[in-house]
N, C-alpha and C positions, 0 to 999 in steps of 0.2 A: 082538689082545687078546680077541676075540670078545665075551662078555658082561662081561669084566673092565673096570671103568672106572677103577680105581686099582691100579697095580702098583708096589710098592716093593721094590727089590733091593739088598741089602748097603748100606743107608743108614747113613752116619756123619755126625755133626756134632760137630766139635771146637772148643772155645773155648780161647784162650791167655790166661791171666791176665796182666793188665797191658797187653794190646794192644787198644785201643779206637779207634773212629772218633769224632772230636770234632765233626763237623758242619760244620767250616769247612776250606777248603783250607790256610789259614795254619797252623792248629793241627796238621793232619795232617802237613804238611811239617816242622813243628818236631819232632813225635814221630819221624818217619822219620829226620831228621838226627841226633837224639839216639841212636837205635838204631844208626845207622851208626858213631857214634863210641864206642859202648859206654857212653854216659852214661844217667843216669836220665831217664825221660820226664817233661818238665816239665808235661805236661797229664794225666798218668795219675792216676786215682783209686785204682786198685789198684797195688801195688808192681810195678815193672818186673821181668820174669823174672830178670834178672841179679842182682837184690838179694834174691830169694827164698832161703830157707834150705833148699836142696836136700839138705843133709847130714842133715836131720831127716825126709827122706822126702817133702817137699812137692813135688808135681808141678805145674809151671806149665801143663800141658796138661790140659784137662778134657773128657772125652767125654760130651756130653749125650745122644747116641744112638750105640749101639754095634752095628753089623752087623744092622740091623733089616730084615726082609723079610716081606712079606705081600701078599695080593691082596684086593680088594673087588669083589664082583659088582654089576652094575646092579640097583638097587632094594633093595639090602641096607642094613639099619640096623646099624651097628657101634658098640658102646660101647668107649671107650678108658679104662681105669681104672688106678689105681696111686696110691701115696702122693705127697705133695709132693716134687718133685725127681726124679721117675721119668723125665721126658722127654716127658710128654704134650703140653704146650704147645709145646715145640720141634718135635715131630713135626707138629702142626697148622700151625705157622707155615711149615714147609717145604712142606707140601701146599698151603697157601694162597699160596705164592710171596712171603711176607713176608721170608723169609730163605733163603739158599742152603745146600745141604748141602756138607760138606767132601768127601765122596766118595759114590759110589753112584748109583743110577738111580731116578728117579721118573717114571712115565708116568701121565698123567691124560687121560681122554677125556670131555669135556663141560665145560659152564660151571660154575664154582665160585663159590659165595657163602659167605662165612665171617663168623662173629661170634666174635672171639677175645678182645677186651677192650673195655671201655667206650670208645666214641668211635672205634674203629678204622674208617678209611675216611671219616670225616666231616671236613669243613672247618669249624672253629669259627666263622669269620666269616659263613658262609652260613646261611640259614634252614633249617628242617626241610624245607620244600618244595624248595628248591634242592638240598639234599643227597640227596633222593630221586632227582631227575633225574641228579645227578652219579653216584651209585652205579649207577643203571640204565645210564648211558652206559659206565661202566667195565666193566660186565658184558656190554657189546656189544648192548644193547637199543636199539631205535629209539624215538623220542619217542612215537609212537602206542602202542607196547606199554606204555610207562611210564604214559601217561595212562589206559590201560584199567585198570591196576591201582591207580592213585593213590588213589581214594576208599576202596578196600578196605584199603590200607596205613594210611591215616590213621585209619580206624575201628578197626582192630585195635590200633594203638598208643594210642588213646584220648587223643590230644593235639591235638584239633581246634582249640582256641582258641590254641594256641601254634605252629601249623604255620608261621607267617610270622615267628617269633621266631628270631634267631640261636641256633644250638645251643650256643654257648659259655655261654648263660644257662640251659641245661637242667640239672636235677639228674641224678645218676647213674641214677636210676630212669627218668627220661624218655629219657635217652640209650639205655638198654637197650631200652625199649619201641619206640622208632623204629628202632633198629638191627636188632632181631630182625624187626620187621615188614617192613623193606626186604629183609633177607636171605632171608626165607621166602617172600615174595610175588612176587619178581621172577623167578620160574620158573627157578631154577638146576637143572642136572642133578644137581649135588652140593652138599649143604648141610653145612657144618662149623660146629659150635657147641661152644664151650669152656664152662667152669664159670661164665662171666659171668652166666648166668641167675640165679645165686644172689643177685644184686643186687636183682632185682625182688621184688615182694610175692608172697604165696602164690597168690593168685587168678591173677595174671599168669603165674607159673611154670606153673600148671596149664594155662592157655590155650596157652602156648608148647609144652608137651609134647604137647598135643592137635594142634596145627598140625604139629609134626614127625611125628607119627603119620600125619597126612593126606598129608604129603609122601611118606612111605615107601609108602603104599598107592597113590599115583599112579605108582609105578615109578621114583621118583627115589631117589638114594642119600643116606644121612645118616651122618655121623660125629659122635659125641656123647661129650664128656668130662664126667664128673660124679663127685662123691663120694657121690651119692645112689643107692645100689644098687637101690632099689625103682624109681626112674625108669629106670635103665639096663635093668633086667629087663623092665619093661613096654614099653619102646620098642624095644629092640634084640634081634635074633635071634642075633647073634654078638658076641663081644667079644675084646679084646686086653688082656692084663695086662702092664704095663711095670714094671720095677724097675731102678733105676740105669742107664737108657738101653737096656735089653735087653728083648725080649719073652720072658717066662718062661712064658706060657700063652696059648693062643688056641683058640677053638672056640665051642661053644654057651654062651650067656650065663650060664645057671645054673651050669655047671661052673666057668667062669672066676671068677664072683663068689664061689663057695665057696672057691676057692683064695685070692682076695684077702682074704676075711674071716679065713681061717686065717693068712695072712701078717700081717694087721693085729693079730690077737691076739698073735702072737709079738712084734711091734713094741712092743705095750703093756707088755711085760715089761722093755723097755729103760728104764733110769733117765731121767727127764725131763731131768736135767742133761746126759745124754750124747746126747740126741736131736739129730740134725743137720738134720732136715727141719722147720725152724722159720723164721718170718719175723719181722721187726721190727728196731728199731734197737739192741736189746740193753740199754736202760736198766734193764730188769729181765729176769731169765731164770727161768722156772719150773723148780724143782729137785725138787719132790716133791708127791705127792698122797696123802692118807690119808683113811680113813673112820673116824668115831668115833660111838659111841652117845651117849645123853644123859648118861651118867656120865663121858664123856671117855675111854673105853677104845677102843683101836684094834680094829676088827673087819674081817672079810673080806667081809661082806655085811650088808645091811639087811633089815628086815622091813617089809612094807607097813603103813602106819599108825604107824610108829615115829618118834619125834623124833630127828633125825640131824644130824650135822655133817660138812661137807666141809672138810678142812684143806689149804690150798694153800701150799706152801713156795716161796720165791723168793729169788734173789740180787739184790743191788743193786751191780753191779760198780764203778760210778762213785762209790758212797757219797755220793749227793746226795739232798736232800729231793725227794720226788715230789709234784707238784701236780696236782690234778684227776684222780686215778688211777681208771680204770675197769677192772674185772675181771669177765669173763663166763665162764660155763660153759655151753656148748651141749651138750644131751643128745640123743643119737640112739638109735633102736631098733636091733635087730641088722642091719637092712637099710640102715643109714646115713641113715634119714630123720630129720630134725630134728623132735623132738616138743616141746621147750621150751627156753627159755634162762633161766638165772639171771643177773641183771645188776644191779649196784648202781646203774648209771645209770638203768635203767628204774624201779627201786624208789625212786629219789630219795635214795639213801644215798651220794652222792659223797664220795670221800676228798679233801678240799681240800688237806690237807698230811699226807703220810706221811713220818715221820722216816727218815733214812738208815739207822738201825740196825734198822728193822723188817724182818722176813723171813717173815711168816706172815699169811695171810688166812684167817679162819674164817667159814664160812657155815652158819647154823643153819636147818634146814628142819623146820617143825612138821608132824607127822602125814604122813609121806611118802606121796604119793598114787599111787605107781607100782605097777603089778601085778608079779607075779613074772616074772623074766627077767633077761637080761644087757643092760646099757646101755653104750654108748660115750659118750665125752665129748671135747669140744674145749676147750682153754684159750686165752683171748684177753685181752690187756690193751692199754690205750691211755691216752694223756694228752694233752689239748689237741689232739686230732685226729691225733696221731702213734701208729702201732702200735709198741708196745714189745716184745711177745713174742706169738707165735701158733703154737700146735702143734695141728694137726688130728689126729684119732684119737690123742689123748694117752694114752688108756687105757680101761679098762672097770671097771664095778662091777656086782655082782649084787644082786638084790632077791628075797627069799623071800616067797611068799604068806603073809600074816598076817591077824590078826583086826582088820581096818581099822575095822569098825563097832562093835567091842566087843560083838558079838552071840554070841560063842562059836563062830562059824563062820569058816572060812578063806575069804578073798576071792580066789578064783582068777580067775574072770571072763575076758572077752575084752578086747582092746585094751590100751592102755598106762596108762590113768588110772582112778582110783577117785574118785568124786564123793561128797562128804559131803552127804547128803540126808535128808529126813524124809518119811515117808508119813503121810497123813491122809485122812479121809473126812468128809463132811458130809451 
């Protein structure tokens, strides 16, 4: 492999709907015996393939990865991008040996540390200290090596006072802090990081990106999955773009990101009701998004400083009253960086009871403070801690530079925001 540390050849990962492992030998035997007799699986959450309506074109076999091939050189930082359901996380799980491929070859040279989701590789009953040693041992490190890095790991994670607390009592943010610190500091030759960093606060994310940059400069290899294109561009010299399990572009990061943004713009023209790349239990489903001016007229763009309305349409398939409904709009710049979030939870305007017949959320924004440009948005809803619907890269809206300050001058400016300020002298 010479300087190639990861080689993937004709990789496929197929899932069969209705075929699952239940975690106990008794249940697995029950499922196997039911399949042998052509009966419905008594333990299956998804319908058994024999009961699927194949006449309507439903295929019980799902290809999460389809004939994927690529090489990664030693010391290379590679971004893996694509919309939800593209196969990014499945690929990282195979490279991290969390799951096995259906077919194909994966060759890896070097010690791999991965951060795929909150708490991966941690034993909940063990303390933070014990989990550091457990993870180091799994990576093949000796106790002396782990001790040498221990203080640096704890300092980076900023959880000194909780290091002897069982991690089952950690918040998701604390989990991520410790997990990343362990993965990045225990000297892996290959560091794999999924979107899980989005759980942390902004300052910690910045610190993690800085650490990954240091890892790359030390000649170690980084694979990084993110929807933040600015972070991918700053960290990675090459990138892969996945779509429906296939690599549709690979090469220099800037070129691959340009293709991704072009693809995302096309996706934004798909009706929200028809979007498949969504998460949540489906108690509500976003169906439309419209822009309106102060007079209630639909528009295609806003002006900076204008009073505006975002109109979100949704369906309530179960026709039931919704309690404690939260609806968020995450607004991103053209590079996918989150610049602000509109949230009724943060503003204290919780919807305690939303009647079953309701189907529209209206959000009024006074004196829109965004500079001219195109902005992407993500739609998210939850109730009582459960995610109802979540569509990333749900669409785009445009803002035209306007007379924000009422001075008769167009406020073009730099950056994304305009501040309402007053000059004075004394």
